[in-house]
Every structure is written in structure tokens, then in C-alpha cells.
MDTraj code that builds the backbone (N, CA, C; nanometers):
import mdtraj as md
import numpy as np

residues = "MET THR LYS ARG GLU LEU ILE LEU LYS MET ALA ASP ASP SER GLY ILE THR ARG LYS ASP THR GLU LYS VAL LEU ASN ALA PHE ILE SER GLU VAL THR LEU ALA LEU LYS LYS LYS GLU GLN VAL ARG LEU PHE ASP LEU GLY THR PHE LEU VAL LYS LYS ARG LYS ALA ARG ASN GLY ARG ASN PRO LYS THR GLY GLU ILE ILE LYS ILE LYS ALA ARG MET VAL PRO VAL PHE ARG PRO ALA LYS ALA LEU ARG GLU ALA VAL LYS ASP VAL HIS".split()
xyz = np.array([
    [-0.6505, 0.3625, 0.8686],
    [-0.7326, 0.4809, 0.8535],
    [-0.8748, 0.4450, 0.8961],
    [-0.9352, 0.5359, 0.9753],
    [-1.0707, 0.5140, 1.0171],
    [-1.1646, 0.5856, 0.9176],
    [-1.2910, 0.5600, 0.9322],
    [-1.3889, 0.6251, 0.8503],
    [-1.3816, 0.7755, 0.8668],
    [-1.3685, 0.8209, 0.9926],
    [-1.3609, 0.9638, 1.0200],
    [-1.2394, 1.0248, 0.9552],
    [-1.1238, 0.9577, 0.9620],
    [-1.0041, 1.0082, 0.9031],
    [-1.0175, 1.0158, 0.7479],
    [-1.0843, 0.9188, 0.6888],
    [-1.1099, 0.9122, 0.5476],
    [-1.1944, 1.0331, 0.5070],
    [-1.2987, 1.0562, 0.5865],
    [-1.3884, 1.1719, 0.5566],
    [-1.3078, 1.3036, 0.5614],
    [-1.2290, 1.3203, 0.6646],
    [-1.1524, 1.4431, 0.6752],
    [-1.0541, 1.4587, 0.5607],
    [-0.9875, 1.3518, 0.5190],
    [-0.8925, 1.3590, 0.4063],
    [-0.9659, 1.3849, 0.2747],
    [-1.0772, 1.3189, 0.2543],
    [-1.1542, 1.3428, 0.1297],
    [-1.2072, 1.4824, 0.1250],
    [-1.2577, 1.5359, 0.2374],
    [-1.3050, 1.6726, 0.2403],
    [-1.1954, 1.7749, 0.2112],
    [-1.0784, 1.7523, 0.2714],
    [-0.9674, 1.8431, 0.2418],
    [-0.9233, 1.8352, 0.0961],
    [-0.9155, 1.7152, 0.0395],
    [-0.8713, 1.6952, -0.0980],
    [-0.9724, 1.7505, -0.1987],
    [-1.1031, 1.7410, -0.1660],
    [-1.2054, 1.7788, -0.2662],
    [-1.2527, 1.9192, -0.2500],
    [-1.2339, 1.9760, -0.1333],
    [-1.2776, 2.1154, -0.1136],
    [-1.4267, 2.1251, -0.0759],
    [-1.4896, 2.0124, -0.0511],
    [-1.6308, 2.0185, -0.0035],
    [-1.6327, 1.9997, 0.1471],
    [-1.7500, 2.0316, 0.2077],
    [-1.7583, 2.0270, 0.3509],
    [-1.7483, 1.8868, 0.3993],
    [-1.7096, 1.8711, 0.5267],
    [-1.6976, 1.7402, 0.5896],
    [-1.8314, 1.6704, 0.5985],
    [-1.9351, 1.7549, 0.6265],
    [-2.0755, 1.7005, 0.6367],
    [-2.1187, 1.6412, 0.5048],
    [-2.0910, 1.7143, 0.3915],
    [-2.1314, 1.6642, 0.2608],
    [-2.0430, 1.5445, 0.2210],
    [-1.9201, 1.5470, 0.2581],
    [-1.8299, 1.4315, 0.2298],
    [-1.8795, 1.3064, 0.3001],
    [-1.9238, 1.3238, 0.4221],
    [-1.9743, 1.2121, 0.4996],
    [-2.1013, 1.1583, 0.4314],
    [-2.1892, 1.2422, 0.3860],
    [-2.3100, 1.1998, 0.3140],
    [-2.2731, 1.1204, 0.1882],
    [-2.1751, 1.1681, 0.1105],
    [-2.1314, 1.0998, -0.0077],
    [-2.0720, 0.9627, 0.0224],
    [-1.9856, 0.9543, 0.1283],
    [-1.9243, 0.8282, 0.1630],
    [-2.0310, 0.7307, 0.2104],
    [-2.1267, 0.7754, 0.2914],
    [-2.2333, 0.6881, 0.3413],
    [-2.3185, 0.6410, 0.2263],
    [-2.3481, 0.7286, 0.1292],
    [-2.4217, 0.6863, 0.0113],
    [-2.3520, 0.5807, -0.0678],
    [-2.2184, 0.5981, -0.0834],
    [-2.1377, 0.4993, -0.1559],
    [-2.1464, 0.3655, -0.0852],
    [-2.1253, 0.3640, 0.0444],
    [-2.1286, 0.2415, 0.1228],
    [-2.2687, 0.1747, 0.1097],
    [-2.3721, 0.2545, 0.1175],
    [-2.5044, 0.2045, 0.1068],
    [-2.5354, 0.1419, -0.0297],
    [-2.4897, 0.2091, -0.1360],
    [-2.5142, 0.1564, -0.2708],
    [-2.4365, 0.0291, -0.2983],
    [-2.3146, 0.0236, -0.2470],
    [-2.2328, -0.0999, -0.2624],
    [-2.3008, -0.2152, -0.1883],
    [-2.3502, -0.1907, -0.0702],
    [-2.4144, -0.2866, 0.0120],
    [-2.5408, -0.3345, -0.0562],
    [-2.6235, -0.2446, -0.1162],
    [-2.7435, -0.2841, -0.1819],
    [-2.7147, -0.3705, -0.3050],
    [-2.6118, -0.3308, -0.3791],
    [-2.5753, -0.4068, -0.4963],
    [-2.5309, -0.5511, -0.4588],
    [-2.4501, -0.5609, -0.3538],
    [-2.4042, -0.6925, -0.3094],
    [-2.5225, -0.7789, -0.2563],
    [-2.6207, -0.7140, -0.1958],
    [-2.7393, -0.7891, -0.1478],
    [-2.8140, -0.8485, -0.2668],
    [-2.8089, -0.7796, -0.3855],
    [-2.8685, -0.8286, -0.5047],
    [-2.7772, -0.9221, -0.5813],
    [-2.6630, -0.9529, -0.5234],
    [-2.5594, -1.0393, -0.5809],
    [-2.5034, -0.9803, -0.7121],
    [-2.4988, -0.8472, -0.7165],
    [-2.4390, -0.7752, -0.8296],
    [-2.2954, -0.7431, -0.7949],
    [-2.2120, -0.7244, -0.8947],
    [-2.0740, -0.6787, -0.8753],
    [-2.0667, -0.5294, -0.8868],
    [-1.9745, -0.4684, -0.8130],
    [-1.9465, -0.3262, -0.8223],
    [-1.8025, -0.3150, -0.8624],
    [-1.7803, -0.2693, -0.9903],
    [-1.6428, -0.2566, -1.0484],
    [-1.6039, -0.1082, -1.0501],
    [-1.4904, -0.0836, -0.9848],
    [-1.4384, 0.0552, -0.9831],
    [-1.3016, 0.0511, -1.0492],
    [-1.2884, 0.1133, -1.1644],
    [-1.1628, 0.1167, -1.2374],
    [-1.0515, 0.1657, -1.1499],
    [-0.9377, 0.0980, -1.1550],
    [-0.8188, 0.1332, -1.0757],
    [-0.8305, 0.1066, -0.9243],
    [-0.9475, 0.0608, -0.8826],
    [-0.9614, 0.0251, -0.7379],
    [-0.9813, -0.1236, -0.7274],
    [-1.0887, -0.1717, -0.7827],
    [-1.1176, -0.3165, -0.7793],
    [-1.2677, -0.3482, -0.7893],
    [-1.2991, -0.4723, -0.7557],
    [-1.4367, -0.5197, -0.7725],
    [-1.4851, -0.5767, -0.6423],
    [-1.6019, -0.5259, -0.5982],
    [-1.6743, -0.5865, -0.4844],
    [-1.7704, -0.6883, -0.5381],
    [-1.7757, -0.8084, -0.4808],
    [-1.8668, -0.9085, -0.5262],
    [-1.9010, -0.9970, -0.4111],
    [-2.0001, -1.0892, -0.4328],
    [-2.0441, -1.1866, -0.3344],
    [-2.0104, -1.3241, -0.3838],
    [-1.9509, -1.4036, -0.2973],
    [-1.9161, -1.5422, -0.3309],
    [-1.9798, -1.6364, -0.2294],
    [-2.0118, -1.7572, -0.2743],
    [-2.0615, -1.8567, -0.1823],
    [-1.9445, -1.9291, -0.1201],
    [-1.9425, -1.9349, 0.0113],
    [-1.8391, -2.0092, 0.0852],
    [-1.9011, -2.1447, 0.1165],
    [-1.8324, -2.2527, 0.0796],
    [-1.8835, -2.3871, 0.0987],
    [-1.8968, -2.4186, 0.2494],
    [-1.9837, -2.5167, 0.2760],
    [-1.9944, -2.5710, 0.4139],
    [-1.8612, -2.6440, 0.4452],
    [-1.8267, -2.6417, 0.5715],
    [-1.7004, -2.7068, 0.6081],
    [-1.7055, -2.7455, 0.7555],
    [-1.6069, -2.8219, 0.7927],
    [-1.5919, -2.8566, 0.9338],
    [-1.4960, -2.7566, 0.9983],
    [-1.5274, -2.7219, 1.1215],
    [-1.4392, -2.6394, 1.1986],
    [-1.4161, -2.7008, 1.3353],
    [-1.3487, -2.6292, 1.4208],
    [-1.3179, -2.6818, 1.5534],
    [-1.3463, -2.5739, 1.6573],
    [-1.4184, -2.6122, 1.7595],
    [-1.4423, -2.5254, 1.8751],
    [-1.3094, -2.5072, 1.9485],
    [-1.2601, -2.3839, 1.9587],
    [-1.1302, -2.3628, 2.0186],
    [-1.1245, -2.3991, 2.1669],
    [-1.2374, -2.3853, 2.2368],
    [-1.2415, -2.4129, 2.3776],
    [-1.2431, -2.5644, 2.4081],
    [-1.3242, -2.6390, 2.3299],
    [-1.3417, -2.7816, 2.3637],
    [-1.2679, -2.8732, 2.2648],
    [-1.2309, -2.8189, 2.1489],
    [-1.1656, -2.9024, 2.0476],
    [-1.2644, -2.9843, 1.9673],
    [-1.3939, -2.9721, 1.9996],
    [-1.4983, -3.0413, 1.9333],
    [-1.5129, -2.9986, 1.7857],
    [-1.5324, -3.0952, 1.6961],
    [-1.5539, -3.0638, 1.5515],
    [-1.6968, -3.0194, 1.5364],
    [-1.7135, -2.9058, 1.4686],
    [-1.8464, -2.8537, 1.4453],
    [-1.8667, -2.8304, 1.2948],
    [-1.9900, -2.8308, 1.2484],
    [-2.0248, -2.8032, 1.1101],
    [-2.0468, -2.6578, 1.0925],
    [-1.9851, -2.5984, 0.9919],
    [-2.0027, -2.4582, 0.9561],
    [-2.0820, -2.4563, 0.8263],
    [-2.2009, -2.3893, 0.8306],
    [-2.2902, -2.3881, 0.7153],
    [-2.2299, -2.3090, 0.5995],
    [-2.2789, -2.3384, 0.4825],
    [-2.2391, -2.2567, 0.3622],
    [-2.3045, -2.1239, 0.3767],
    [-2.2425, -2.0193, 0.3260],
    [-2.2970, -1.8888, 0.3349],
    [-2.2365, -1.7993, 0.2241],
    [-2.3038, -1.6869, 0.2007],
    [-2.2585, -1.5903, 0.1086],
    [-2.1719, -1.4868, 0.1858],
    [-2.0585, -1.4531, 0.1211],
    [-1.9660, -1.3574, 0.1878],
    [-1.9225, -1.2489, 0.0872],
    [-1.9091, -1.1229, 0.1344],
    [-1.8569, -1.0193, 0.0429],
    [-1.7075, -1.0401, 0.0228],
    [-1.6645, -1.0068, -0.0994],
    [-1.5236, -1.0224, -0.1395],
    [-1.4815, -0.8967, -0.2149],
    [-1.3586, -0.8569, -0.1964],
    [-1.3009, -0.7480, -0.2714],
    [-1.1805, -0.7986, -0.3482],
    [-1.1798, -0.7792, -0.4777],
    [-1.0671, -0.8145, -0.5647],
    [-1.0017, -0.6850, -0.6109],
    [-0.8815, -0.6582, -0.5676],
    [-0.8181, -0.5381, -0.6090],
    [-0.7836, -0.5357, -0.7586],
    [-0.7881, -0.4199, -0.8187],
    [-0.7541, -0.4032, -0.9594],
    [-0.6006, -0.4075, -0.9738],
    [-0.5526, -0.4364, -1.0924],
    [-0.4078, -0.4441, -1.1174],
    [-0.3401, -0.3167, -1.0758],
    [-0.4031, -0.2027, -1.1065],
    [-0.3434, -0.0718, -1.0734],
    [-0.3241, -0.0566, -0.9233],
    [-0.4162, -0.1051, -0.8427],
    [-0.4063, -0.0975, -0.6966],
    [-0.2991, -0.1935, -0.6472],
    [-0.2988, -0.3130, -0.7030],
    [-0.1938, -0.4102, -0.6640],
    [-0.0586, -0.3573, -0.6933],
    [-0.0400, -0.2952, -0.8125],
    [0.0910, -0.2413, -0.8531],
    [0.1303, -0.1245, -0.7603],
    [0.0285, -0.0425, -0.7206],
    [0.0587, 0.0773, -0.6390],
    [0.1098, 0.0378, -0.4996],
    [0.0685, -0.0762, -0.4466],
    [0.1091, -0.1156, -0.3124],
    [0.2052, -0.2337, -0.3041],
    [0.2527, -0.2832, -0.4174],
    [0.3347, -0.4044, -0.4153],
    [0.4646, -0.3913, -0.3412],
    [0.5214, -0.2731, -0.3346],
    [0.6507, -0.2546, -0.2701],
    [0.6381, -0.1938, -0.1318],
    [0.5161, -0.1905, -0.0758],
    [0.4986, -0.1350, 0.0597],
    [0.5311, -0.2459, 0.1556],
    [0.6103, -0.2119, 0.2590],
    [0.6519, -0.3129, 0.3581],
    [0.5934, -0.2800, 0.4921],
])
top = md.Topology()
chain = top.add_chain()
for i, resn in enumerate(residues, 1):
    res = top.add_residue(resn, chain, resSeq=i)
    for name in ("N", "CA", "C"):
        top.add_atom(name, md.element.get_by_symbol(name[0]), res)
traj = md.Trajectory(xyz[None], top)
């Protein structure tokens, strides 16, 4: 599902305009991003938790040359699905 498809579905389900739905979705994305920049967690009941984790430095390999390279430690966004979401999709193939 693309962002546009999500907006259309949300607008149809909620009865509000597509333009307003897009504003709401963009505001949601913006607020989650701002919270993660502050290293805060965003917990949504029945959906999951967005958080930031530190990924350790590690060695990697350049696929073209095979040369070993150092990959720096960095912060990465992570999503942990809630139990309700895991249960809802566990039998999907």
C-alpha cells in the first residue's frame, strides 16, 4: 500500500476529505519523526512502538571489491509491533 492509497482508504473510512486526511497523516509522520529525533518512544496501543536504537559499529564487505570496510555505529529507527498486530497477521501467507 502506498501513502496515496492509505490516504484514500483513510478518507473513505473516516468520511473526511482526502486533503484533510493527507494533512492528518503528514502531521502524524512529522510528530513521530520529531519524537524519534528526541530519542523518545511513540507507543500506539494495538499497533506498536516506534523507537530509536543504537546499532553497533561493525565490519562489512564492499560487494564490488570484496574489501572489508568499517561501518560506523549509528542510531536507527525501529518499530516493534504490538501483540494485537502480531496476532492479527500471524496466519497471513
